[in-house]
C-alpha positions, 0 to 999 in steps of 0.5 A: 620722649621729646616734645613734638614739632610740626612742619607746616607744608609738605613740599620738598623742603618741609618733607626734608626737615620732617625727615631729618628731624625724625630720622637723624634727630629723634624728634616726634614730628607732625608733617602737615599738608593742605591736601587730604589726598596727598596726606593719605598717600604719603602716610601709606607710601612713606614717600613724597613722590611729587616733591621728594621721590626716593626719600623714605619718610620715617614711620614716626612722622605723622602726616596729616591734613588737619591743621588743628592737629598739627598746631597741637605742637608748640614748635612750628616750622613753616615751609609754605611758599612765600606767595601763600604765607599771608593767607596761611598765617590768616588761617592759622592765627585763630589757632595759635596759642601764647606758647607757640614758637615759629621758625620760618623756612620760607625764603622770599618776600611777600609779593603783595606787600614786599614784607619779610616772612618774619614781619608777616608772622609778627602780626600773629605771634610776638617777634621774640618767639619767631626765628628764621632759617636760611643758608645753603640748604639744598633739600635733596642733599640734606634729605640724603644725609649729606652734611650741610650748615644752616643759620637760625636768626631771631631777635631773641637769643633764647629763641634762636638757641632753642631752634638751633638745638631743635633742628641741629643733627649730626649732619645738619649744623645750625649757627645762630645770628641776631640779624633777622633782617639780613638773614631773611633778605639774603635768603630771599634775594639770592634766588633773584641772582640765581635766575641770572646765573642760570641764564649765564649758564644757558647762554654759555658766557663762561666762568668769568662772567658767572663769577663776576655776576654772582659777586656783584649780585652779592654786593646788591644783596648787601646794599639792599639789606643795609638800606633796611637795617640789616648788617651788610656783613651777614652777606659774607656768611652762610645766609648770604655768600654760602646760600648764593654759591649753592643756589647759583651752582646746584643742579637741584636749584629751581631758580638757576634752572629757570634762568637756564631755560629762559636763556635757551628760549623757553617762555616763562609760562612753559617753564612754570609748567615744567616745575610741576607745582614747585615754586621758583621763589626768585620770580616773585621776589624779583618783582617785590625787590625791584619795587622796594629798591625804587621806594628806598632809592637803592641801586640794584642794576642786576635785579632791575635787568632780571625784572626786565627779562622776566616781565618786559620780555627783554632779551637776556643778551641785551640785559647782560650788555646793558649791565656791562655798559654801565659806568665803570666805578669803584668796586666798593661804594656807597654805604658799604664803603662807609662800613669798610672805612669804619672797620679799617679805622677801628683796625688802625686804632687798635694798632 
């Protein structure tokens, strides 16, 4: 019998991971939800109707609202929305033990401090026992058994490989990476870009505009990650380019949908009501990202215009016009240009 694993928070992503780990991976899983009534309903119906309707939760998944019971497992997969991770960490910290390992599946930045999720957890657990999960991971498709890749990043290769082996299934292929900063920031900031991609869909600007917007958004993500010590090449991988493409194009993407509805004239308050308790992480991440970019001196025009639309009532067409009217320049510039020259220099030297 395999060692148990706990998935903490029974939203769409948490329920998906619990389901595939038990159904496809043969793991013993405890799925925790803070809501006792939700736990009873899911245990009885074997379905998470509010967040993942139509997907059967295997009988081997224990659903509970008892956090102490969930933390009896040594391996903890945290899928709490980013705005709630700080408080959840404080609640869980007194119950954590030295053998606990944490895999963070929350994509975003702490709205109060702008910190990454692994940074929050490092206040309670040694950094070498923490990993992060990111990539093109649309929960509905994965729950349906459709193939998908993901990335697991940790400072400690042993921890990364441990979680790679734990979460990998025949339909969920996991790769490892040692760039925790880059992987986390790619997973967080792609939601910001997805808001704008959805707005382009809503207005009907076309494929050229969307392709250009997404590509320049990827450049912003790489610049931001590099400024904080991440590897800009991570943006070209699954956690960057892969996740960005999925989130900016999928009909299941909440962030893309929010942007689309904004472009059609709906208010942000109205859109939030339509999410029925689910979270579009890009909204809070936009606020945290713009604050951090100003502090770091990183130029992020797309994030800045997205902020203006979300929080300053700037019309989307005006935001797009201001992006298009910016001074024309080289495509690859700043720190990324330095990296590019270095790579080309190495190639020439080898030749």
